[in-house]
N, C-alpha and C positions, 0 to 999 in steps of 0.2 A: 150369554156373553153381552155385556153392556160396558162401554167406556168412551171417554173422549180422549183424544190424542191430538196435541198441536205441533206441528212440524215447523222448525225454525227455518228461515230463509238463510242460507249461508253457502258461499262456494267452497269447495275442498279440491285442492290440486296436489296429487300424491306421485312423486317422482323422484327416486334417488339419484342425486347428481345433477337434478335440474332447476334447484332453488333460484338461480339468479335469473335464469329467462322467464321463470313462472312468476317471479315478483315484478318482474318490469312489465309483463304482460297485464298483471292484475292492477298495478298502479294506473297503466295506461287505461283499463278498461273502467275504473272508476274516474277518470279525468282529472287526477290530482297534478298538481304542478308546484306545489311546497310541502315536501315531505318533513316529518320529525321523526329521525329514526331513535327509537329507545333500544339501548343494549347496554348491559352492565360491562365494566372494563374487561373481564373476562372472555366477554363475546365480541369483543371489538374487531378481531380479525373475520370471522365469519360475516360480520355484519356488514362490514366494507365490500366484502366478496359479493355479497348477494344485492348490494345496494349501488353497484358499480353502474355509473351512468344515469342515474336517478336524479331527479331535482331536490336534491337534500338542501333544506335551509337550516336545519339544526339537528345534531347528534347530542343525545341526553343520555348519560351514562350512571347518573345517580340512582342507583336500585338496589333496595333492600327488603329483605324479607318482610312479609305480612303488610307492606305498604302504609308507612306511618302517614297520619293525615297531613302533617307538614310537608313533608316530601311530595304528597301529591298536588298540594298548592302550589309549591314551586314549579313543577312540571307543567301545571295548568296555566300558571303565569307566563312561562316561557313559549308555550305553544301559542298563546294569545299574542304575544309579543313579537313573534317572528311570522305570525300569519299563516301558520301551518294549516294545510286543508286536507292532510291525511296523516294518521299515525301509523308506523311501520315498527312493529316490535320483533325483536331478535332474540331469542332467549328462553327461558324457563318461565315457571309460574308466577315469579315475583314480577319479571318484565312484563308479561302479559297482564298481570293484576295492574302495574302502574298505568300501562296503555288505556285500561279500562277505566280507572279513576280519572283519568283525562277526559276520555269520551263521555262518562257520565254527565258531566256538567257543559261539555261542550259540543256533544253530538257529533265530533269529528269521527269518520270512519276508520277502522283499524285493518290492517293486513297484518297477520300473525305468521310468524316462521318460529314454529317451537323448535328447540334443541334438547328438551327434555321430554319425559312422559307425563307432565303435569296435567294436561287436560284442559286446563282454563281457556283456552282458544276456542273451545267449542262449547261454552256455556254462558248463559246470561247472567250468571253469577258475579258478583263484585266483593271484594272485602278490604278494608281499612283498619288500621289498629291506632287507637288513642288512649294514652294513659294505661296502659296495658291491659286494654280490652278491645277486642276484635269485633267488628261490626260488619256484617255480611247483609246483601240485599240481592233484588233480581231485577234487572232492568234490560230491557231488548236493545238499548242504545249501546250497552257494552259488550253486544255480540260481534266479533269481528266480521266484516263482510266477507273476507277471504281468508282461508289458511292455506299456505304453503307447506306441505309435509315433505320432507327431504332426509331419508335416514341417514344420508352420509353426513349430515351435520349432527347426529347424536353420536357418532363413532368416538369422538374425543371425549365424551362423558365416561368419567371412570367407572368401573365395574361396580362398585359398591353404591355409587350415586345412582347408577342406572338402575340396580335392584330397588333401591328404595322409592324412586321417582316410579317405576313400574308398579309396584305394590301401592302407591299412592293412586294409581290408575285404577288398580284392581279393587280399591276400597271405593270408587265411585260406582262400579258394578255391582259390589254387594249392597251398598246403600241403596241403589236403583232398584233393587229386588223388592223393597218394602218401604221405599220413601211416601211421603205422603200424597202424591199425586201419581202413584205407580200405575201403570196399566200394561196389558200384555205386550205391546210392541216395545216399551221399556225394557221389560224382562227377557224379551227376545234378543234384543241389541246388548243387553248386559251379559247374558249367557255367552253370545259369540265373542263377546270382549274378554270374558274370562277364560275360554277357550283359547284365543289368540295370545293373550299375557302368559297364560301357562305353558304356551309352547314356545313364544319369543325368548322369556326371561332367561332360561336355563341355556339357550341357544347363545343369547348375548354373553352368559358367564363363560361357555365353553370356547367362545370365538369372539371376543370383543371387537374385533376389527371387521368382522364379518357383517354383511347387509341383511341376509336372509331373518337371521334373530331381530334385528334392529326394526327390520319393516313390519315383522309379526308385532312386534311391541307397540311400534307407532301407531300401526292399524288398530289394535285392541285399545289403545288409549284414545284414539278418536271415538270409537263405538262407546267406551265407558263414559265419557263426557258428554255425548249426546242423551244417552239414557239417563245419567245423573240430573242433567239439565231439565229434562223433562219430568222425571219422577219427584225430584226435590231432595233437599238434604235431610238424610236421616240422622239416627243417632250417632254413629260413627263420626260423621262430619262435625255435628255439634260438640262433641267431646274435643275433637281435636284443635277446632277453631277456639275453645276456651283455653286448651292447654298453650297452643301457640302465642296467644294474645298475652296470657299472663306471664308465661315463661319465657318467651321468645325461643321456642324449640325449633330445630330446623322441621320444616315443614313436612316434607317427603319422610323422614325417619320417623317423625312422631306418627304418622299414619301408618307405616309399616310395622310399629311396635303395637299400636291400640287395636287395629283391625281384627287380628286372631281372637281377642277377648270379647269384642261386640259381637262378632259372628257367634261364638259359643254362647254368648247370653241370647241372643235373638233366635237363633235356628230352631230350638225346639218348639218355639211358639209360632213358627212359621213353616209347617212341614213341605207345603208345596214349593215355596221358595228355597228351601234348604234341599230338596230334591233336584231343582233346577242347578243350582250351584254346584252340588255334587257332580251331576251329569256333565257339567262344562269341564270339571276338573279331571272327569273319568275316575271317579273315586267312588267308594261306598258312603261317605259322608262329607258334607261341606267342610267341617272343621278339619277331618282328616286329609281331604284333598289339599287344603290351602297349607296346613302344617307340611305336608309332603314338597310342597313346592317352596315353602320358606327354608327347609332343610337343603333343598338341592342348591338354592342360591345364597345361603349363608345369609339370611336377612337380619336386619337389626331386631334386637330382642327386648331391650329394657330402657326406661324412660331415665332411668339413673344414669345410664352411660352418657346422658346429654346434659348432665350438671343439675339436674333438679333433685331435691330431697323428697324422702317419703312424706314428711311433714308440710311441706309445699304442696305435695300432690292433694293432700286431705283438705287442703284450703280451697281446691278447686270444685270439691262436691256441690255446694250450693250454686254454684255459677253454672255448672252442668245441669243441675235438676232445673233451674229456670229456662233452660232452652231445649229441653226434651221436645222432640216434635210429636204433633198429633198423630195417632193412627200407629205408633210404635207397636211391633207385634206383641210386646207384654209390658205390664206396667213397669216403671222404674222407680225404685225408692232410694233414698239417701245412702242405705246400707248397700244397696246393689251397686251405686256407683263407687262408693268408696272401696268395695271388693274388688271392682273391676279396675280402678286406677291403681290400686295397691299391687295388683297381680301383673298390671302393665310395668310399673314401676320396677318392680323384682325380675320382670321377664320370666315368670312362671308358665308352665305349658297351660295353653288356654283349657277350660273345662267346661263343658255344656252345664247349663243352669240346673238342669234336673240333678247332675252329680253333686253339684255345691249343695243343692238343698238337702239331698240325702246326707251328705257328710256333716251338716249342722243338725240333724235329728238324733 
């Protein structure tokens, strides 16, 4: 066994019902005195609750999916104008993403308080969209210094959105199993992340107001993001970034729809990773385990349900080919991408690549 693994420096505070006290302690620990709070209008109430008593100089509520470049520039200018010395994000991946966009150029520290299962708070990945094209990058400056996880803040997240967001987290685990920089530590974290998410999401569906399922899902989300940040972005995330940028698709739902098709495509060419994923699901196969979970939680199934046409999906094939990561478990052709995207568009049952090849012979 031979590998290199780099651990990131980040403080993680996890306590249901304890967000306000934990946030205050983290702001004081970082010595901040001029806090810029970033929270979408839907998160205004929890944001005010967890920031009570803090030295807030600005509350920013202009938050949009995929972080448009022009919005990032406005938020950066506002942070500079108000002399902010810390960014406090309260919300989902779009909110965290905007805080990262500000930190990318300013170097300001971030304290992240997630209210969904996006996982962005535990990665060095940033993303912004301009002219229907999403650009992503990796920079340690965007990694929040502290994360405050409070499962009670996710109870208000509707079940369908909880499911989609949790499957987005699970996609981090799957991509981490064969990402371009994957190592055994990443795979161990991803495996435990899959186990926690597979246990947590059905519990959230069964008892939306209960904390045990929310806690397991949030715990799995963190593990998935740490594994993904280390292993790097795999084929699944490259596809979803292209689709999100081109068609302004809802981020979590796009991941939930595309994931089983990428897993079915790659799994036969990565038997060791496939066995790890299957074991984490407690299933005979990785694809079977994921499908069992998707049925149990009534997961999103088709891209066409989100306003994109099959013809439009075909236009994404070249853009996906341009970003296929090095070291994907198997070669990727234009025909492969087209078949995968069309299956995701229809909401077809995922089929292992070997089955597809046999059906064409």
